NUGUTI-622524 format. One record per atom (N, C-alpha, C): residue number from 1; residue in one letter; atom name; y, z, x. Coordinates in steps of 0.05 Angstrom, whole numbers. Each point is the difference from the previous one (the first is absolute). Last residue first. Layout:
# NUGUTI-622524
REC nunu lumgu gupa      v      w      u
REC  NUM     A   CA      Y      Z      X
...
***
This chain:
# NUGUTI-622524
REC nunu lumgu gupa      v      w      u
REC  198     K    N   1153   -193    405
REC  198     K   CA     26      0     13
REC  198     K    C     13    -27      1
REC  197     A    N    -73     57    -69
REC  197     A   CA      4    -23     18
REC  197     A    C     28      2     12
REC  196     P    N    -59     87    -33
REC  196     P   CA     21    -19     -9
REC  196     P    C      3    -23     21
REC  195     Q    N    -95     49    -12
REC  195     Q   CA     26      4     13
REC  195     Q    C     20    -20    -11
REC  194     L    N   -105     46    -25
REC  194     L   CA     21    -20     -5
REC  194     L    C     26      8     14
REC  193     D    N   -111     23     -4
REC  193     D   CA     24      8     15
REC  193     D    C     20    -23     -3
REC  192     V    N    -85     31    -67
REC  192     V   CA     12    -20     17
REC  192     V    C     25     11     13
REC  191     T    N   -100     29    -52
REC  191     T   CA     27      9      7
REC  191     T    C     12    -19     21
REC  190     I    N    -85     -1    -80
REC  190     I   CA     13    -10     25
REC  190     I    C     27     12      3
REC  189     E    N   -100     25    -50
REC  189     E   CA     29     -1     -3
REC  189     E    C     11     -9     26
REC  188     A    N   -104     -2    -55
REC  188     A   CA     18      0     23
REC  188     A    C     29      2     -9
REC  187     V    N   -117     11    -26
REC  187     V   CA     28     -4    -10
REC  187     V    C     19      3     24
REC  186     L    N   -115    -24    -16
REC  186     L   CA     24     11     14
REC  186     L    C     25     -4    -17
REC  185     G    N    -96    -34     -8
REC  185     G   CA      1     29     -5
REC  185     G    C     24     14     12
REC  184     W    N    -25    -97     -5
REC  184     W   CA    -10     14     24
REC  184     W    C      0     30     -3
REC  183     R    N     35    -54    -69
REC  183     R   CA    -28     -9      3
REC  183     R    C    -13     14     24
REC  182     K    N     92     12    -14
REC  182     K   CA    -16     15    -20
REC  182     K    C    -29     -7      2
REC  181     L    N     59    -48     54
REC  181     L   CA     -2     27     10
REC  181     L    C    -17     17    -20
REC  180     I    N     22    -87    -27
REC  180     I   CA    -20      0     22
REC  180     I    C     -4     28     11
REC  179     K    N     67    -10    -64
REC  179     K   CA    -26     -5    -13
REC  179     K    C    -22      0     21
REC  178     A    N     89      6     29
REC  178     A   CA     -8     25    -13
REC  178     A    C    -27     -3    -13
REC  177     A    N     39    -77     36
REC  177     A   CA     -8     18     21
REC  177     A    C     -9     27    -11
REC  176     E    N     35    -63    -60
REC  176     E   CA    -25    -10     11
REC  176     E    C    -11     18     22
REC  175     P    N     86     18    -39
REC  175     P   CA    -22      6    -18
REC  175     P    C    -28     -9     10
REC  174     S    N     75     22     73
REC  174     S   CA     -3    -19    -21
REC  174     S    C    -23      8    -19
REC  173     I    N     64     62     61
REC  173     I   CA    -27     -8     -2
REC  173     I    C     -3    -19    -24
REC  172     A    N     79     51     31
REC  172     A   CA     -4    -26     14
REC  172     A    C    -29    -10     -2
REC  171     A    N     71     77    -33
REC  171     A   CA    -22    -12    -15
REC  171     A    C     -5    -28     12
REC  170     V    N     42     86     56
REC  170     V   CA      7    -23    -17
REC  170     V    C    -26    -10    -14
REC  169     P    N     50     86     64
REC  169     P   CA    -23    -10    -15
REC  169     P    C      8    -22    -18
REC  168     T    N     49     24     94
REC  168     T   CA      3      0    -29
REC  168     T    C    -26     -9    -13
REC  167     P    N     49     39     99
REC  167     P   CA    -22    -13    -12
REC  167     P    C      0      4    -30
REC  166     T    N     94     -1     49
REC  166     T   CA    -24     18     -1
REC  166     T    C    -23    -14    -13
REC  165     G    N     88    -40     10
REC  165     G   CA     -7      9     27
REC  165     G    C    -24     20      0
REC  164     N    N     42    -51    -75
REC  164     N   CA     15     24      7
REC  164     N    C     -8     12     27
REC  163     A    N    -15    -85    -74
REC  163     A   CA      2      2     29
REC  163     A    C     18     24      7
REC  162     L    N    -19    -33    -90
REC  162     L   CA    -21     17     11
REC  162     L    C      4      5     30
REC  161     G    N     55    -60    -56
REC  161     G   CA      6     29     -3
REC  161     G    C    -20     18     11
REC  160     E    N     -9    -98     -5
REC  160     E   CA     17     10     22
REC  160     E    C      5     30     -2
REC  159     P    N    -92    -44    -39
REC  159     P   CA     29      0     -7
REC  159     P    C     16     13     23
REC  158     F    N    -96    -54     11
REC  158     F   CA     12     27     -1
REC  158     F    C     30     -2     -7
REC  157     Q    N    -99    -59    -11
REC  157     Q   CA     29     -2      4
REC  157     Q    C     12     28     -4
REC  156     T    N   -105    -39     28
REC  156     T   CA     17     18    -14
REC  156     T    C     30     -5      6
REC  155     Q    N    -83    -40     38
REC  155     Q   CA      9    -14    -24
REC  155     Q    C     20     17    -16
REC  154     E    N    -44     31     80
REC  154     E   CA     15    -24      8
REC  154     E    C     12    -14    -24
REC  153     L    N    -59     75    -11
REC  153     L   CA     27      8      8
REC  153     L    C     17    -24      8
REC  152     S    N    -92    -13    -20
REC  152     S   CA     14      8    -24
REC  152     S    C     29      7      6
REC  151     D    N    -57    -17     72
REC  151     D   CA      6    -25    -15
REC  151     D    C     15      6    -25
REC  150     S    N    -28     73     49
REC  150     S   CA     20    -14     15
REC  150     S    C      8    -26    -14
REC  149     L    N    -72     50    -35
REC  149     L   CA     26     12     -6
REC  149     L    C     23    -13     16
REC  148     L    N    -90    -30     15
REC  148     L   CA      7     -3    -28
REC  148     L    C     28     10     -6
REC  147     S    N    -36     14     87
REC  147     S   CA      5    -28     -5
REC  147     S    C      9     -5    -29
REC  146     I    N    -26     87     23
REC  146     I   CA     25     -7     15
REC  146     I    C      7    -29     -5
REC  145     S    N    -81     31    -36
REC  145     S   CA     23     11    -14
REC  145     S    C     26     -7     14
REC  144     A    N    -82    -24     41
REC  144     A   CA      4    -16    -25
REC  144     A    C     24     10    -15
REC  143     T    N    -26     48     77
REC  143     T   CA     10    -27      7
REC  143     T    C      6    -16    -25
REC  142     E    N    -39     84    -16
REC  142     E   CA     26      3     13
REC  142     E    C     12    -27      7
REC  141     W    N    -89      6    -38
REC  141     W   CA     21      5    -19
REC  141     W    C     28      2     13
REC  140     N    N    -91    -52     23
REC  140     N   CA     17     18     15
REC  140     N    C     25      5    -17
REC  139     K    N    -70    -44    -46
REC  139     K   CA    -13      4     27
REC  139     K    C     16     20     17
REC  138     V    N    -10      2   -109
REC  138     V   CA     18    -13     20
REC  138     V    C    -11      7     28
REC  137     F    N    -45     30    -79
REC  137     F   CA     14    -23    -11
REC  137     F    C     19    -14     19
REC  136     Y    N    -56     82     18
REC  136     Y   CA    -17    -23     -6
REC  136     Y    C     15    -25    -10
REC  135     I    N     44     86     26
REC  135     I   CA    -20     -7     20
REC  135     I    C    -14    -27     -5
REC  134     K    N     65     37    -60
REC  134     K   CA     14     -1     26
REC  134     K    C    -20     -9     22
REC  133     R    N    -32     16    -88
REC  133     R   CA     16    -25      1
REC  133     R    C     12     -3     28
REC  132     C    N    -45     81    -21
REC  132     C   CA    -19    -23      6
REC  132     C    C     15    -26      2
REC  131     V    N     50     75    -25
REC  131     V   CA    -10      5     27
REC  131     V    C    -18    -23      8
REC  130     P    N     35      2    -90
REC  130     P   CA     19     -8     21
REC  130     P    C    -10      4     28
REC  129     N    N    -71    -21    -79
REC  129     N   CA     21     21      4
REC  129     N    C     17     -8     24
REC  128     A    N    -50    -71    -69
REC  128     A   CA     -5     16     24
REC  128     A    C     22     22      2
REC  127     S    N    -31    -97    -59
REC  127     S   CA      4     29     -3
REC  127     S    C     -8     14     26
REC  126     E    N     36   -105    -35
REC  126     E   CA    -18     16     17
REC  126     E    C      7     29     -3
REC  125     G    N     46    -79    -41
REC  125     G   CA    -24     11    -14
REC  125     G    C    -19     16     16
REC  124     E    N     89    -41     20
REC  124     E   CA    -21    -19      4
REC  124     E    C    -27     10    -13
REC  123     D    N     82     51      2
REC  123     D   CA      5    -24    -16
REC  123     D    C    -22    -21      3
REC  122     D    N    -30    102     16
REC  122     D   CA     24    -15      8
REC  122     D    C      2    -26    -17
REC  121     V    N    -44    101    -19
REC  121     V   CA     -6    -28      0
REC  121     V    C     26    -15      7
REC  120     Y    N    -34    103     29
REC  120     Y   CA     16    -15    -19
REC  120     Y    C     -7    -30      4
REC  119     E    N    -36    111     28
REC  119     E   CA     -2    -30      0
REC  119     E    C     19    -12    -20
REC  118     Q    N      6     94     57
REC  118     Q   CA     -2    -10    -28
REC  118     Q    C      0    -31      2
REC  117     D    N     12     64     75
REC  117     D   CA    -28     -7     -7
REC  117     D    C     -3    -10    -29
REC  116     Y    N     86     27     41
REC  116     Y   CA    -14    -16     20
REC  116     Y    C    -27    -10    -10
REC  115     P    N     87     17    -65
REC  115     P   CA    -19     16     15
REC  115     P    C    -19    -18     17
REC  114     R    N     80    -33     15
REC  114     R   CA    -13     24     -8
REC  114     R    C     -8     -2    -30
REC  113     I    N     18    -72     88
REC  113     I   CA      5      6    -28
REC  113     I    C    -15     26     -7
REC  112     I    N     30    -16    101
REC  112     I   CA    -21     -8    -18
REC  112     I    C      8      8    -29
REC  111     R    N     76    -23     74
REC  111     R   CA    -20     20     -6
REC  111     R    C    -21    -11    -19
REC  110     I    N     94    -27     69
REC  110     I   CA    -23     -8    -16
REC  110     I    C    -19     23     -4
REC  109     F    N    103    -36     34
REC  109     F   CA    -14     25     -4
REC  109     F    C    -23     -6    -20
REC  108     A    N     64    -62     71
REC  108     A   CA    -15      2    -25
REC  108     A    C    -14     27      0
REC  107     K    N     93    -45     52
REC  107     K   CA    -25     16      1
REC  107     K    C    -13      0    -27
REC  106     A    N     80    -61     62
REC  106     A   CA    -12     10    -25
REC  106     A    C    -25     15      6
REC  105     G    N    101    -48     46
REC  105     G   CA    -29      7      1
REC  105     G    C     -9     11    -26
REC  104     K    N     87    -43     14
REC  104     K   CA     -7      8     27
REC  104     K    C    -30      6      4
REC  103     V    N     71    -60    -66
REC  103     V   CA    -25     15     -1
REC  103     V    C     -9      6     28
REC  102     V    N    101    -21    -44
REC  102     V   CA    -19     -7     21
REC  102     V    C    -24     18     -2
REC  101     V    N     86    -37    -69
REC  101     V   CA    -19     20      8
REC  101     V    C    -18    -11     22
REC  100     G    N     68    -46    -57
REC  100     G   CA     14     21     15
REC  100     G    C    -19     21     11
REC   99     G    N    -42    -91    -20
REC   99     G   CA     26      6    -12
REC   99     G    C     14     20     18
REC   98     M    N    -84     -5     36
REC   98     M   CA     -1    -10    -28
REC   98     M    C     26      7    -13
REC   97     K    N    -55     -4    103
REC   97     K   CA     25      5    -14
REC   97     K    C     -2    -14    -28
REC   96     R    N    -77     43     74
REC   96     R   CA     11    -24    -14
REC   96     R    C     25      9    -15
REC   95     E    N    -87     28     74
REC   95     E   CA     27      8     -9
REC   95     E    C     13    -25    -12
REC   94     P    N   -105      8     -4
REC   94     P   CA     21     -8     18
REC   94     P    C     27      8    -11
REC   93     T    N    -94     50    -17
REC   93     T   CA     20    -16    -14
REC   93     T    C     21     -8     21
REC   92     V    N    -98     55    -15
REC   92     V   CA     12    -19     19
REC   92     V    C     19    -18    -15
REC   91     L    N    -30    105    -22
REC   91     L   CA     -2    -28     -8
REC   91     L    C     14    -18     20
REC   90     N    N    -48    100      5
REC   90     N   CA     24    -15      7
REC   90     N    C     -5    -29     -7
REC   89     L    N    -47     90    -45
REC   89     L   CA     -4    -25     15
REC   89     L    C     27    -13      5
REC   88     V    N    -50    100    -33
REC   88     V   CA     26    -14      5
REC   88     V    C     -6    -25     18
REC   87     S    N    -59     67    -74
REC   87     S   CA      1    -14     25
REC   87     S    C     26    -16      3
REC   86     I    N    -38     90    -60
REC   86     I   CA     18    -24      1
REC   86     I    C      0    -11     28
REC   85     G    N    -88     52    -37
REC   85     G   CA     29      6      1
REC   85     G    C     16    -26      1
REC   84     T    N    -98      8      3
REC   84     T   CA     12      0    -27
REC   84     T    C     29      6     -1
REC   83     Y    N    -81    -44     70
REC   83     Y   CA     23     18     -1
REC   83     Y    C     13     -3    -27
REC   82     V    N   -104    -20     29
REC   82     V   CA     24    -12    -12
REC   82     V    C     21     21     -2
REC   81     R    N    -95    -25     57
REC   81     R   CA     16     23     -9
REC   81     R    C     27    -12     -9
REC   80     A    N   -103    -49      5
REC   80     A   CA     28      2      9
REC   80     A    C     11     27    -10
REC   79     R    N    -95    -23      0
REC   79     R   CA     12    -27      3
REC   79     R    C     28      2     10
REC   78     I    N    -89     65      9
REC   78     I   CA     28      1     -6
REC   78     I    C     11    -28      5
REC   77     Q    N   -104     21    -29
REC   77     Q   CA     19     -5     22
REC   77     Q    C     28      2    -10
REC   76     D    N   -114     22    -24
REC   76     D   CA     28      1     -8
REC   76     D    C     18     -4     24
REC   75     R    N    -92     -3     17
REC   75     R   CA      2    -13    -26
REC   75     R    C     29     -2    -10
REC   74     G    N    -23     40     84
REC   74     G   CA    -17    -23     -1
REC   74     G    C      1    -16    -26
REC   73     P    N     27    103     -1
REC   73     P   CA      1    -18     23
REC   73     P    C    -20    -22     -2
REC   72     M    N     47     53    -81
REC   72     M   CA    -27     -2     12
REC   72     M    C      2    -20     23
REC   71     R    N     81     66    -31
REC   71     R   CA    -11    -26     -6
REC   71     R    C    -28     -1     13
REC   70     W    N     80     78    -32
REC   70     W   CA    -24     -7     15
REC   70     W    C     -9    -27     -9
REC   69     H    N    100     61      3
REC   69     H   CA    -21    -14    -15
REC   69     H    C    -24     -5     18
REC   68     L    N    104     57    -12
REC   68     L   CA    -24     -5     16
REC   68     L    C    -21    -13    -18
REC   67     G    N    106    -15    -23
REC   67     G   CA    -19     22      4
REC   67     G    C    -23     -8     18
REC   66     P    N     67    -61    -70
REC   66     P   CA      4     17     23
REC   66     P    C    -20     23      1
REC   65     E    N    -37    -84    -51
REC   65     E   CA     25     16     -3
REC   65     E    C      4     16     26
REC   64     S    N    -57    -95     -9
REC   64     S   CA     -1     29      3
REC   64     S    C     28     12     -2
REC   63     N    N    -49    -89    -43
REC   63     N   CA     23      7     16
REC   63     N    C      0     31      1
REC   62     E    N    -87    -74    -18
REC   62     E   CA     19     21     -8
REC   62     E    C     24      2     19
REC   61     Y    N    -69    -72      0
REC   61     Y   CA    -11     17    -21
REC   61     Y    C     18     24     -7
REC   60     H    N    -11   -108     51
REC   60     H   CA     17     23     -6
REC   60     H    C    -14     18    -22
REC   59     A    N    -59    -58     70
REC   59     A   CA     16     -4    -25
REC   59     A    C     16     25     -7
REC   58     G    N    -63     -9     76
REC   58     G   CA     18    -22      2
REC   58     G    C     17     -6    -25
REC   57     N    N    -64     75     10
REC   57     N   CA    -15    -25      5
REC   57     N    C     19    -25     -2
REC   56     R    N     55     73    -28
REC   56     R   CA    -29      6      1
REC   56     R    C    -15    -26      2
REC   55     E    N    108     38     20
REC   55     E   CA    -19    -21     -8
REC   55     E    C    -28     10      4
REC   54     M    N    108     42    -12
REC   54     M   CA    -27      2      9
REC   54     M    C    -16    -23    -10
REC   53     V    N    107     34     20
REC   53     V   CA    -16    -19    -15
REC   53     V    C    -28      0     12
REC   52     T    N     82     76     -4
REC   52     T   CA    -20    -13     17
REC   52     T    C    -17    -18    -17
REC   51     R    N    106     42     -3
REC   51     R   CA    -25     -3    -14
REC   51     R    C    -19    -15     18
REC   50     E    N     96     64     17
REC   50     E   CA    -16    -24      2
REC   50     E    C    -24      1    -19
REC   49     D    N     66     71     25
REC   49     D   CA     16    -24     -7
REC   49     D    C    -16    -25      4
REC   48     E    N    -39     87     18
REC   48     E   CA     15      3    -25
REC   48     E    C     14    -25     -9
REC   47     Q    N    -87    -10     63
REC   47     Q   CA     25     14      1
REC   47     Q    C     14      1    -27
REC   46     T    N   -107     -6     24
REC   46     T   CA     21    -17    -10
REC   46     T    C     25     17     -1
REC   45     K    N    -99      6     58
REC   45     K   CA     23     13    -14
REC   45     K    C     20    -21     -9
REC   44     Y    N   -115     10     25
REC   44     Y   CA     26    -12      6
REC   44     Y    C     22     13    -17
REC   43     V    N   -115      4     31
REC   43     V   CA     24     14    -10
REC   43     V    C     25    -15      9
REC   42     G    N    -94    -23     24
REC   42     G   CA     10    -10    -26
REC   42     G    C     25     13    -10
REC   41     K    N    -47     25     82
REC   41     K   CA     10    -27      3
REC   41     K    C     11    -11    -26
REC   40     V    N    -43     85      3
REC   40     V   CA     27      1     11
REC   40     V    C     12    -28      3
REC   39     I    N    -90      7    -29
REC   39     I   CA     18     11    -21
REC   39     I    C     29      0     11
REC   38     W    N    -68    -28     59
REC   38     W   CA      2    -19    -22
REC   38     W    C     20     10    -21
REC   37     I    N    -23     57     71
REC   37     I   CA     17    -22     10
REC   37     I    C      5    -20    -22
REC   36     A    N    -59     70    -19
REC   36     A   CA     27     11      3
REC   36     A    C     19    -23      9
REC   35     L    N    -93    -19     -5
REC   35     L   CA     11      3    -27
REC   35     L    C     30     10      2
REC   34     F    N    -49     -7     81
REC   34     F   CA      4    -26    -12
REC   34     F    C     14      2    -27
REC   33     V    N    -27     80     39
REC   33     V   CA     22    -12     15
REC   33     V    C      7    -27    -11
REC   32     V    N    -76     42    -35
REC   32     V   CA     25     14     -9
REC   32     V    C     24    -11     15
REC   31     F    N    -85    -33     26
REC   31     F   CA      6     -8    -27
REC   31     F    C     27     12    -10
REC   30     L    N    -34     28     83
REC   30     L   CA     10    -28      2
REC   30     L    C      7    -10    -28
REC   29     A    N    -41     84      4
REC   29     A   CA     27      1     12
REC   29     A    C     13    -28      2
REC   28     F    N    -90      7    -29
REC   28     F   CA     18     10    -21
REC   28     F    C     29      1     11
REC   27     L    N    -68    -25     59
REC   27     L   CA      4    -20    -20
REC   27     L    C     20      9    -21
REC   26     L    N    -26     64     63
REC   26     L   CA     15    -21     13
REC   26     L    C      7    -23    -19
REC   25     W    N    -55     70    -29
REC   25     W   CA     27      9      2
REC   25     W    C     18    -21     14
REC   24     F    N    -95    -16    -10
REC   24     F   CA     15      0    -25
REC   24     F    C     29      7      4
REC   23     G    N    -80     -8     62
REC   23     G   CA     26    -12      5
REC   23     G    C     18     -2    -25
REC   22     P    N    -91     34      1
REC   22     P   CA     16     18     16
REC   22     P    C     28    -12      6
REC   21     S    N    -66    -18    -89
REC   21     S   CA     10    -11     25
REC   21     S    C     17     21     16
REC   20     V    N    -43     23    -86
REC   20     V   CA    -19    -18     14
REC   20     V    C     10     -6     28
REC   19     S    N     45     52    -71
REC   19     S   CA    -23     15      9
REC   19     S    C    -18    -17     18
REC   18     L    N     81    -37    -34
REC   18     L   CA      7     27      9
REC   18     L    C    -24     14     11
REC   17     C    N      6    -90    -42
REC   17     C   CA     -5      3     28
REC   17     C    C      5     29     11
REC   16     I    N     19    -24    -91
REC   16     I   CA    -29     -4      4
REC   16     I    C     -7      5     29
REC   15     L    N     91      2    -23
REC   15     L   CA    -14     23    -11
REC   15     L    C    -30     -2      4
REC   14     S    N     54    -72     26
REC   14     S   CA      5     22     17
REC   14     S    C    -15     25    -10
REC   13     G    N     -2    -78    -52
REC   13     G   CA    -16     -3     24
REC   13     G    C      3     23     19
REC   12     L    N     56     -2    -75
REC   12     L   CA    -27      4     -8
REC   12     L    C    -19     -2     23
REC   11     L    N     90    -21     16
REC   11     L   CA     -3     28     -5
REC   11     L    C    -29      7     -9
REC   10     G    N     21    -91     12
REC   10     G   CA      2     15     26
REC   10     G    C     -4     29     -4
REC    9     L    N      6    -54    -76
REC    9     L   CA    -26     -4     14
REC    9     L    C     -1     14     27
REC    8     G    N     82      1    -48
REC    8     G   CA    -21     15    -14
REC    8     G    C    -27     -2     13
REC    7     I    N     70    -52     34
REC    7     I   CA      5     28      6
REC    7     I    C    -21     17    -14
REC    6     L    N     -2    -92    -18
REC    6     L   CA     -9      6     28
REC    6     L    C      5     29      7
REC    5     I    N     31    -28    -84
REC    5     I   CA    -29     -1      0
REC    5     I    C    -11      6     28
REC    4     I    N     92     -9    -10
REC    4     I   CA     -8     25    -13
REC    4     I    C    -31      1      0
REC    3     W    N     41    -78     33
REC    3     W   CA      4     22     18
REC    3     W    C    -10     27    -12
REC    2     I    N      1    -80    -52
REC    2     I   CA    -23      1     19
REC    2     I    C      2     23     20
REC    1     M    N     70    -16    -61
REC    1     M   CA    -23     11    -14
REC    1     M    C    -24      1     19
***
């Protein structure tokens, strides 16, 4: 708001100086250059597969949809760009034998809960949308998700009939892990590489 007042005062002062000062055109040119730089500095683009989390004076105020946007430099800041597609994380799982099955490795396919900007109340009573949850409710969602899902996978028992040598989607996410992921605004599916035991 203060920038708009300064711009208006600058234009008014320029008009008054038009007939008085011989250096008017130099001042006016400097003002126009400053204004153009300020406007261009505020332009940003949000890609099709992301949302931009914006903060005004340090507090969240909006998530930008895909497209070109303008923010007021000095007051509005980009906190984060949140990828809305499916992220693939390699889970750290030691190779282990369980009956007639050997677990060779696992991947988690994680995405943000849709719709991205619709707020929901979690089990702890907090209301926020999934994009904000991914940024504000967990410090590093990738590291935290890998740890959470690897622990959940360690507690899973696999039937012998699943071991066919190809990655198999399994319901290896515990209800507790699914609840935590939901609090972070995420959903996941795990694919496990199971081999027959020799």
